[in-house]
C-alpha positions as CSV (number, residue, x, y, z in Angstrom):
1,M,8.1,3.7,7.6
2,Y,6.0,4.5,10.4
3,P,7.9,4.5,13.9
4,W,10.2,1.5,15.0
5,E,8.2,1.5,18.2
6,R,5.6,0.1,16.8
7,V,6.5,-2.8,15.0
8,N,5.1,-5.5,15.9
9,A,7.6,-8.1,15.1
10,S,6.0,-11.5,15.5
11,Q,3.4,-10.0,12.1
12,D,4.9,-6.8,10.6
13,S,5.7,-7.2,7.1
14,T,8.5,-4.6,6.6
15,L,10.3,-5.9,8.9
16,R,10.6,-8.7,7.0
17,I,11.5,-6.9,3.6
18,I,14.0,-5.0,6.2
19,H,16.0,-8.7,7.5
20,E,15.5,-10.2,4.1
21,A,17.8,-6.7,2.6
22,V,20.1,-7.0,5.3
23,K,20.3,-11.6,5.5
24,R,21.5,-10.1,1.8
25,G,24.3,-7.8,3.3
26,H,22.7,-4.8,1.8
27,Q,23.4,-1.9,3.1
28,V,20.0,-0.6,5.0
29,S,18.8,2.5,6.5
30,I,15.7,3.2,8.0
31,T,13.5,6.6,8.1
32,H,10.6,8.5,9.1
33,P,8.7,11.4,7.7
34,P,9.7,14.0,10.3
35,N,12.8,13.6,9.6
36,L,13.1,14.5,5.9
37,T,15.3,18.4,5.3
38,I,16.7,20.0,2.6
39,R,20.2,21.6,2.9
40,D,21.6,24.1,0.1
41,S,19.5,22.4,-2.4
42,V,20.2,19.0,-1.1
43,T,17.3,16.4,-0.2
44,L,19.0,14.6,3.2
45,S,17.1,12.8,5.8
46,L,18.0,11.8,9.7
47,C,18.9,8.1,8.7
48,K,19.5,4.9,11.1
49,E,21.8,2.6,9.5
50,I,21.7,-1.4,10.8
51,I,25.3,-1.8,11.2
52,L,25.6,-5.4,9.9
53,K,26.8,-8.6,12.3
54,E,29.2,-11.7,11.7
55,K,26.3,-14.0,12.3
56,L,22.6,-12.2,11.2
57,T,20.1,-14.0,13.5
58,H,16.9,-16.2,11.3
59,S,14.4,-15.2,14.0
60,I,13.1,-11.9,13.1
61,S,11.7,-11.3,16.6
62,A,15.2,-11.6,17.9
63,F,16.5,-9.4,14.9
64,Y,13.8,-6.6,16.1
65,K,15.1,-7.0,19.8
66,T,18.8,-6.9,19.2
67,V,19.3,-4.7,16.1
68,E,21.7,-1.7,16.3
69,F,21.7,1.4,14.1
70,K,24.3,4.0,13.9
71,T,22.4,7.3,13.1
72,D,23.6,9.9,11.0
73,M,22.1,12.2,8.1
74,V,22.0,11.3,4.9
75,E,21.8,12.3,1.2
76,L,19.1,10.1,-0.3
77,S,20.1,10.3,-3.6
78,T,23.2,7.8,-2.5
79,F,20.8,5.1,-2.0
80,D,20.0,2.8,-5.0
81,V,15.9,2.3,-3.5
82,I,14.1,4.0,-1.1
83,F,10.7,1.7,0.1
84,M,7.9,3.7,0.8
85,R,6.5,1.6,3.8
86,D,4.6,4.8,6.0
87,N,1.2,4.4,7.2
88,P,-1.9,6.6,4.9
89,P,-2.7,9.2,5.0
90,L,0.2,10.4,3.0
91,D,2.0,13.6,3.7
92,S,2.2,15.1,0.0
93,L,5.0,17.4,1.9
94,V,7.0,14.2,2.2
95,L,6.1,14.0,-2.2
96,N,7.2,16.8,-2.1
97,F,10.9,16.5,-0.8
98,L,11.2,13.6,-2.8
99,D,10.7,14.9,-6.3
100,S,13.9,16.2,-6.3
101,I,15.9,12.6,-6.1
102,K,13.3,10.4,-8.1
103,D,15.5,10.2,-11.2
104,D,18.4,9.5,-8.9
105,V,16.6,6.3,-7.1
106,F,14.3,3.6,-7.6
107,I,11.3,4.5,-5.4
108,M,9.3,1.9,-4.9
109,N,5.9,2.8,-5.3
110,A,6.8,6.2,-7.6
111,I,6.6,9.5,-6.1
112,D,3.8,10.1,-9.4
113,G,2.1,6.9,-8.9
114,L,1.6,7.7,-5.3
115,R,0.5,10.6,-5.6
116,E,-2.5,9.5,-7.5
117,A,-3.4,6.2,-5.9
118,N,-2.2,6.4,-2.0
119,N,-6.1,7.3,-1.5
120,K,-8.9,5.1,-2.1
121,I,-10.0,7.6,-5.1
122,Y,-7.3,5.6,-7.0
123,T,-10.5,2.3,-7.3
124,A,-13.6,4.3,-7.6
125,A,-12.3,5.9,-10.5
126,Y,-11.0,3.0,-12.3
127,Y,-13.3,2.5,-15.8
128,D,-15.3,0.1,-15.1
129,P,-18.6,1.4,-16.7
130,E,-20.1,-2.7,-16.1
131,H,-19.1,-2.8,-12.9
132,E,-17.8,-5.9,-14.0
133,L,-14.0,-5.9,-11.5
134,I,-15.6,-3.1,-9.2
135,P,-18.9,-2.6,-7.2
136,A,-20.4,0.6,-7.9
137,T,-18.7,3.3,-5.5
138,H,-19.2,6.9,-4.8
139,V,-17.3,9.6,-3.6
140,S,-18.6,12.8,-1.7
141,K,-19.0,14.9,1.3
142,N,-21.9,16.4,0.5
143,I,-24.7,14.8,2.8
144,D,-27.7,15.1,0.7
145,Y,-26.3,13.5,-2.1
146,L,-24.9,10.5,-0.4
147,L,-28.5,10.1,1.1
148,R,-30.0,10.1,-2.2
149,I,-27.5,7.5,-3.5
150,I,-28.6,5.1,-0.3
151,Q,-32.4,5.7,-0.8
152,E,-32.1,4.9,-5.1
153,S,-30.0,2.2,-4.5
154,E,-31.6,-1.1,-4.8
155,N,-30.2,-3.4,-2.6
156,D,-30.8,-2.9,1.3
157,K,-27.7,-2.9,2.3
158,M,-23.9,-0.4,1.3
159,I,-20.5,-0.2,2.6
160,M,-19.4,3.1,4.4
161,K,-16.0,4.1,5.3
162,P,-13.7,7.7,5.6
163,L,-11.8,8.2,3.1
164,D,-8.6,8.2,4.5
165,G,-9.0,5.2,7.0
166,Y,-6.7,1.8,6.3
167,G,-6.9,-1.3,8.6
168,G,-10.4,-1.5,8.6
169,S,-10.7,1.3,10.3
170,G,-14.3,3.3,10.5
171,V,-15.7,0.7,7.9
172,I,-19.5,0.0,8.9
173,V,-22.8,-1.4,6.9
174,I,-25.4,0.6,6.4
175,E,-28.6,-0.8,5.4
176,K,-32.4,1.1,4.8
177,S,-34.5,-0.1,7.9
178,A,-32.1,2.0,9.6
179,M,-32.7,5.3,7.4
180,Q,-33.5,7.6,10.6
181,N,-29.6,6.8,11.6
182,I,-27.8,7.5,8.8
183,R,-27.7,11.5,8.0
184,S,-26.6,11.5,11.8
185,L,-23.7,9.2,10.6
186,L,-22.7,11.0,7.4
187,D,-22.6,13.5,9.5
188,F,-20.2,12.6,12.2
189,Y,-18.1,10.8,9.7
190,I,-17.9,14.4,7.4
191,N,-17.9,16.8,10.2
192,R,-16.1,15.0,13.1
193,E,-12.8,17.2,12.5
194,T,-13.9,20.7,13.6
195,G,-12.8,22.7,10.9
196,K,-12.8,20.7,8.4
197,S,-14.6,18.4,6.3
198,N,-13.7,14.6,5.3
199,Y,-14.9,12.9,2.2
200,V,-16.8,9.2,2.6
201,I,-17.0,6.5,0.2
202,L,-20.0,4.8,-0.2
203,Q,-20.0,0.7,-2.1
204,D,-22.7,-1.4,-3.2
205,Y,-22.8,-4.3,-0.7
206,I,-21.6,-7.4,-2.4
207,E,-23.0,-11.4,-1.5
208,G,-20.5,-13.1,0.5
209,A,-19.0,-9.9,2.2
210,E,-19.8,-11.6,5.4
211,E,-17.8,-14.4,4.5
212,G,-14.7,-11.9,4.4
213,D,-12.5,-10.6,1.6
214,V,-9.3,-12.0,-0.1
215,R,-5.9,-9.9,0.0
216,I,-3.6,-10.4,-3.3
217,L,0.0,-9.2,-3.2
218,M,1.0,-7.6,-6.1
219,L,4.9,-7.4,-7.8
220,N,5.5,-5.2,-10.9
221,G,1.8,-6.1,-12.0
222,Q,2.2,-10.3,-10.9
223,P,-0.2,-11.8,-8.1
224,I,2.8,-13.3,-5.9
225,G,0.6,-14.2,-2.9
226,A,-2.7,-14.4,-1.6
227,L,-4.7,-15.2,1.6
228,R,-8.4,-15.1,2.8
229,R,-9.5,-13.6,5.5
230,R,-12.3,-13.7,7.2
231,P,-13.9,-11.0,10.0
232,A,-14.3,-12.0,13.8
233,A,-17.9,-12.7,14.8
234,G,-20.6,-9.9,14.9
235,D,-17.6,-7.4,12.9
236,A,-18.2,-6.6,9.1
237,R,-13.9,-5.9,8.7
238,S,-11.8,-8.8,7.6
239,N,-8.4,-7.0,8.4
240,I,-6.7,-8.7,10.6
241,S,-5.6,-5.6,12.5
242,A,-9.4,-5.7,13.4
243,G,-9.8,-9.5,14.9
244,G,-9.8,-10.7,11.7
245,T,-8.3,-15.0,10.7
246,V,-6.6,-15.9,7.8
247,E,-6.9,-19.2,5.8
248,K,-5.1,-20.0,2.8
249,Y,-6.4,-19.4,-0.9
250,K,-5.4,-20.1,-4.2
251,L,-6.2,-17.6,-7.0
252,T,-9.2,-18.5,-9.2
253,K,-9.3,-18.1,-13.2
254,A,-11.2,-15.1,-12.6
255,D,-8.9,-13.5,-10.0
256,K,-5.7,-14.0,-12.4
257,T,-7.9,-12.1,-15.4
258,L,-8.5,-9.3,-12.5
259,C,-5.3,-9.5,-11.3
260,A,-3.8,-9.1,-15.4
261,K,-6.5,-6.3,-16.2
262,I,-5.0,-4.1,-13.0
263,G,-1.6,-5.1,-12.6
264,E,-1.1,-3.4,-15.9
265,K,-2.6,-0.8,-14.3
266,L,-0.5,-0.2,-11.3
267,V,3.0,-0.6,-13.4
268,R,2.3,2.0,-16.1
269,D,1.4,4.4,-13.0
270,G,4.7,3.5,-10.7
271,I,3.3,0.9,-8.7
272,Y,5.3,-1.7,-8.5
273,Y,4.0,-2.9,-5.5
274,A,0.5,-3.3,-3.7
275,G,-2.4,-5.1,-2.0
276,L,-5.4,-5.5,-4.1
277,D,-8.6,-6.5,-1.4
278,L,-11.3,-8.1,-3.6
279,I,-14.6,-9.3,-2.0
280,N,-16.1,-12.2,-4.6
281,G,-14.5,-11.4,-7.3
282,K,-14.7,-7.5,-7.3
283,L,-12.0,-5.2,-6.4
284,I,-12.7,-3.6,-2.8
285,E,-9.3,-1.5,-2.8
286,V,-5.8,-1.0,-3.8
287,N,-3.2,-0.7,-0.7
288,V,-0.2,1.3,-2.1
289,M,1.2,2.9,1.2
290,S,2.6,-0.4,3.4
291,P,0.3,-3.6,2.4
292,G,0.8,-6.3,5.3
293,T,0.2,-9.7,5.0
294,I,3.6,-11.1,4.3
295,T,3.8,-13.0,7.2
296,D,0.7,-15.0,7.0
297,I,0.8,-16.1,3.5
298,N,4.3,-17.5,4.3
299,K,3.1,-19.1,6.9
300,L,0.2,-20.6,5.1
301,N,1.8,-21.5,1.9
302,K,5.9,-22.3,3.5
303,V,7.4,-19.5,1.4
304,R,9.2,-16.2,1.8
305,L,7.7,-13.4,0.0
306,Q,10.0,-11.2,1.1
307,E,12.8,-12.8,-1.0
308,K,10.8,-11.9,-4.2
309,I,10.7,-8.5,-3.4
310,I,14.1,-7.7,-2.5
311,A,15.2,-10.0,-5.9
312,Y,13.0,-7.9,-7.7
313,L,14.7,-4.6,-6.2
314,E,18.3,-6.0,-7.0
315,T,17.0,-6.8,-10.7
316,V,16.3,-2.9,-11.0
317,V,19.0,-1.8,-10.0
318,E,21.2,-3.8,-11.5
319,Q,19.4,-2.6,-15.3
320,R,19.5,1.0,-13.9
321,R,23.6,0.4,-13.1
322,K,23.5,-0.9,-16.6
323,L,21.7,1.5,-18.5
324,K,24.4,3.8,-17.0
325,L,27.3,2.5,-17.8
326,D,25.9,2.0,-21.7
327,F,25.0,5.4,-21.9
328,R,28.1,7.9,-23.6
329,P,27.2,11.4,-23.7
330,E,29.5,11.7,-26.4
331,T,26.9,9.7,-29.4
332,L,24.6,12.8,-28.6
333,V,27.1,15.0,-30.2
334,E,27.8,12.8,-33.1
335,D,24.5,11.7,-33.5
336,A,23.5,15.6,-33.4
337,A,26.0,16.5,-35.8
338,T,24.8,14.2,-38.2
């Protein structure tokens, strides 16, 4: 996960998942990408294991303030589950470390799925020629091409954002009426780092975007909770981290249809837990690294989504154990003989 010291205890989703696992009596450890190591062909990480106390506080904030750890270098294949909760952008070397244990441990989300889906290209590349689910989306670092897309667009406005952004960082509305400024903006976004150019996303502006978006949390291809996010006055971003507010939201029939179609692909790609962002019924982003909003959905609906998440992981682990117990190597010899 991201650094423990940066956790906002009153809001953090990862903290609630951790607390629920500890509450159920599971051994829980946390670690961070820089702690990964390989020794004698074994993948390990310096982990902080949570020390279980006799009585666990129900207060998440109190748990965060008083939790105690013991630190040790641990072989990662000894865990039942590894839950990936680091913030984007994803360091591909992290996945290279975990490749060696992906057959031994259930990783959520799957390594190959994260490789494919950890940035906004995953959504942009979804085949939807009629734009029924996803607005027209362009990913490029070619300034002249992007300018042409803006000029040829039938809409007066488009959304622009960096490919590797998260939490609403860098999301802006561009308008044809300010065309003389757009080349400069594109140059800033694409060439903001010396010696490196960056991809940007251009997306058709969806009517109603000024009213905010809908976040849907998906678990094993099914929606388990949702809310509406409203942007702060004068801001195009609905993200809570950018000052947006939240409201209770009930999925529409169209939302459920979209979730079914996208959910099937998510599971097929090994993305078992994700956050979908919708505007006016169109899918804008799929968040697969560390989607939040558990705390707000819980408060708005008087639920505890972390219970569903940990229960799902318990079921997966039990099924994996059963498969191992049912597997008899001698049957392979018998089958070969026949």
